[in-house]
LOGU-79981 format. One record per residue (C-alpha): residue number from 1; residue in three letters; x, y, z. Coordinates in steps of 0.5 Angstrom, whole numbers. Last residue first. Layout:
! LOGU-79981
+-----+-----+-------+-------+-------+
!   i !  aa !    xx !    yy !    zz !
+-----+-----+-------+-------+-------+
! NUM ! ALA !     X !     Y !     Z !
...
+-----+-----+-------+-------+-------+
! end
This chain:
! LOGU-79981
+-----+-----+-------+-------+-------+
!   i !  aa !    xx !    yy !    zz !
+-----+-----+-------+-------+-------+
! 134 ! PRO !    28 !   -46 !   -11 !
! 133 ! LEU !    24 !   -52 !    -9 !
! 132 ! LYS !    16 !   -52 !   -11 !
! 131 ! ASP !    10 !   -53 !    -6 !
! 130 ! VAL !    13 !   -50 !     0 !
! 129 ! VAL !     8 !   -50 !     6 !
! 128 ! TRP !     3 !   -45 !     9 !
! 127 ! ASP !    -2 !   -46 !    15 !
! 126 ! ASN !    -6 !   -41 !    14 !
! 125 ! LYS !   -12 !   -45 !    17 !
! 124 ! GLY !   -12 !   -50 !    11 !
! 123 ! THR !    -6 !   -53 !     7 !
! 122 ! ASP !    -4 !   -46 !     4 !
! 121 ! ILE !     1 !   -46 !    -2 !
! 120 ! LEU !     8 !   -44 !    -3 !
! 119 ! VAL !    12 !   -43 !    -9 !
! 118 ! ILE !    19 !   -41 !    -9 !
! 117 ! GLU !    23 !   -38 !   -15 !
! 116 ! SER !    29 !   -38 !   -18 !
! 115 ! PHE !    36 !   -34 !   -20 !
! 114 ! LYS !    42 !   -37 !   -17 !
! 113 ! ARG !    47 !   -32 !   -15 !
! 112 ! THR !    54 !   -35 !   -15 !
! 111 ! ILE !    60 !   -31 !   -11 !
! 110 ! ARG !    67 !   -29 !   -12 !
! 109 ! SER !    73 !   -28 !    -8 !
! 108 ! SER !    75 !   -33 !    -3 !
! 107 ! GLY !    72 !   -39 !    -7 !
! 106 ! ARG !    65 !   -39 !   -10 !
! 105 ! PRO !    61 !   -36 !    -4 !
! 104 ! THR !    53 !   -37 !    -4 !
! 103 ! VAL !    47 !   -33 !    -6 !
! 102 ! LEU !    40 !   -36 !    -7 !
! 101 ! VAL !    36 !   -31 !   -11 !
! 100 ! VAL !    28 !   -31 !   -10 !
!  99 ! PRO !    22 !   -30 !   -14 !
!  98 ! PHE !    16 !   -31 !   -10 !
!  97 ! THR !    10 !   -35 !   -12 !
!  96 ! TYR !     4 !   -35 !    -8 !
!  95 ! ARG !    -2 !   -40 !    -8 !
!  94 ! GLY !    -8 !   -40 !    -3 !
!  93 ! SER !   -11 !   -33 !    -5 !
!  92 ! ARG !    -8 !   -31 !   -11 !
!  91 ! GLY !    -1 !   -30 !   -14 !
!  90 ! LYS !     5 !   -26 !   -14 !
!  89 ! GLY !    10 !   -25 !    -9 !
!  88 ! ARG !    15 !   -19 !    -8 !
!  87 ! THR !    22 !   -20 !    -8 !
!  86 ! ILE !    27 !   -25 !    -4 !
!  85 ! GLU !    34 !   -25 !    -3 !
!  84 ! PHE !    38 !   -31 !     0 !
!  83 ! ALA !    44 !   -32 !     4 !
!  82 ! ARG !    50 !   -37 !     4 !
!  81 ! ASN !    56 !   -36 !     9 !
!  80 ! THR !    57 !   -44 !    10 !
!  79 ! ALA !    51 !   -48 !    10 !
!  78 ! ASN !    54 !   -54 !     6 !
!  77 ! SER !    48 !   -58 !     6 !
!  76 ! PHE !    40 !   -56 !     6 !
!  75 ! PHE !    39 !   -58 !    -2 !
!  74 ! GLU !    43 !   -64 !    -1 !
!  73 ! GLU !    38 !   -66 !     4 !
!  72 ! VAL !    33 !   -65 !    -1 !
!  71 ! ARG !    37 !   -69 !    -6 !
!  70 ! ASP !    38 !   -75 !    -1 !
!  69 ! ALA !    30 !   -75 !     0 !
!  68 ! ASN !    29 !   -76 !    -7 !
!  67 ! GLN !    23 !   -71 !    -9 !
!  66 ! SER !    16 !   -73 !   -11 !
!  65 ! HIS !    14 !   -75 !    -4 !
!  64 ! ARG !    16 !   -69 !     0 !
!  63 ! LEU !    13 !   -64 !    -6 !
!  62 ! SER !     6 !   -68 !    -5 !
!  61 ! ASN !     6 !   -67 !     2 !
!  60 ! SER !     8 !   -60 !     2 !
!  59 ! LEU !    15 !   -58 !     5 !
!  58 ! LEU !    15 !   -53 !    11 !
!  57 ! VAL !    17 !   -59 !    16 !
!  56 ! MET !    23 !   -61 !    12 !
!  55 ! GLY !    26 !   -54 !    12 !
!  54 ! ASN !    26 !   -55 !    20 !
!  53 ! GLU !    29 !   -61 !    20 !
!  52 ! VAL !    34 !   -60 !    15 !
!  51 ! ASP !    37 !   -54 !    18 !
!  50 ! GLY !    43 !   -52 !    14 !
!  49 ! THR !    43 !   -45 !    16 !
!  48 ! GLN !    41 !   -41 !    10 !
!  47 ! TRP !    36 !   -47 !     8 !
!  46 ! ALA !    33 !   -46 !    14 !
!  45 ! HIS !    33 !   -39 !    13 !
!  44 ! LEU !    30 !   -40 !     6 !
!  43 ! PHE !    24 !   -44 !     9 !
!  42 ! HIS !    23 !   -39 !    15 !
!  41 ! ASN !    22 !   -33 !     9 !
!  40 ! ALA !    18 !   -37 !     5 !
!  39 ! ALA !    13 !   -39 !    11 !
!  38 ! ALA !    13 !   -31 !    13 !
!  37 ! LEU !    11 !   -29 !     5 !
!  36 ! ALA !     6 !   -34 !     5 !
!  35 ! PHE !     3 !   -32 !    12 !
!  34 ! VAL !     3 !   -25 !    10 !
!  33 ! TYR !     0 !   -27 !     3 !
!  32 ! GLY !    -6 !   -30 !     7 !
!  31 ! PRO !    -8 !   -24 !    10 !
!  30 ! ASP !   -11 !   -22 !     3 !
!  29 ! LEU !   -12 !   -15 !     2 !
!  28 ! ALA !    -5 !   -14 !    -2 !
!  27 ! ASP !    -7 !   -18 !    -7 !
!  26 ! ALA !    -1 !   -21 !   -10 !
!  25 ! GLN !     2 !   -17 !   -16 !
!  24 ! LYS !    -1 !   -17 !   -23 !
!  23 ! ALA !     5 !   -16 !   -28 !
!  22 ! PRO !     7 !    -9 !   -29 !
!  21 ! HIS !     3 !    -5 !   -34 !
!  20 ! SER !     6 !    -2 !   -40 !
!  19 ! HIS !     7 !     5 !   -41 !
!  18 ! SER !     6 !     9 !   -48 !
!  17 ! GLY !    -2 !     9 !   -46 !
!  16 ! ALA !    -1 !    14 !   -40 !
!  15 ! TRP !     4 !    19 !   -44 !
!  14 ! VAL !    -1 !    19 !   -50 !
!  13 ! SER !    -7 !    20 !   -45 !
!  12 ! ASN !    -3 !    26 !   -42 !
!  11 ! THR !    -1 !    29 !   -48 !
!  10 ! LEU !    -8 !    29 !   -51 !
!   9 ! LEU !   -11 !    32 !   -44 !
!   8 ! PHE !    -6 !    37 !   -43 !
!   7 ! LEU !    -6 !    39 !   -51 !
!   6 ! CYS !   -14 !    40 !   -50 !
!   5 ! VAL !   -13 !    44 !   -43 !
!   4 ! ALA !    -8 !    48 !   -47 !
!   3 ! LEU !   -13 !    49 !   -53 !
!   2 ! ARG !   -19 !    51 !   -48 !
!   1 ! MET !   -15 !    56 !   -44 !
+-----+-----+-------+-------+-------+
! end
């Protein structure tokens, strides 16, 4: 019996040590994560529908001043049948990054996938804005 327990512990520790740990995910206890994810979703929906006005409202001041206005409008233009995929974010309280895929049609039988990320920051009182365009 003692041999079986030793073998079990040895096998278990070797197996546990052979797996790498995933990258640190967002703190599930931080309520700001929910607000950041919601803001990312709202922004990407504005991109999806070509809603420049609502998309611009969700940009941080530093991003708005560092980007050419024509480039930002171009980002929102041509909103025909496009979609996005967003996955679990990572970061810390006050700043979260979410991996995204922007999916757009290319002709009648192909699609294009752009892999990127969107960064959101808290400007205070859970008012989240985009600080990096995907």
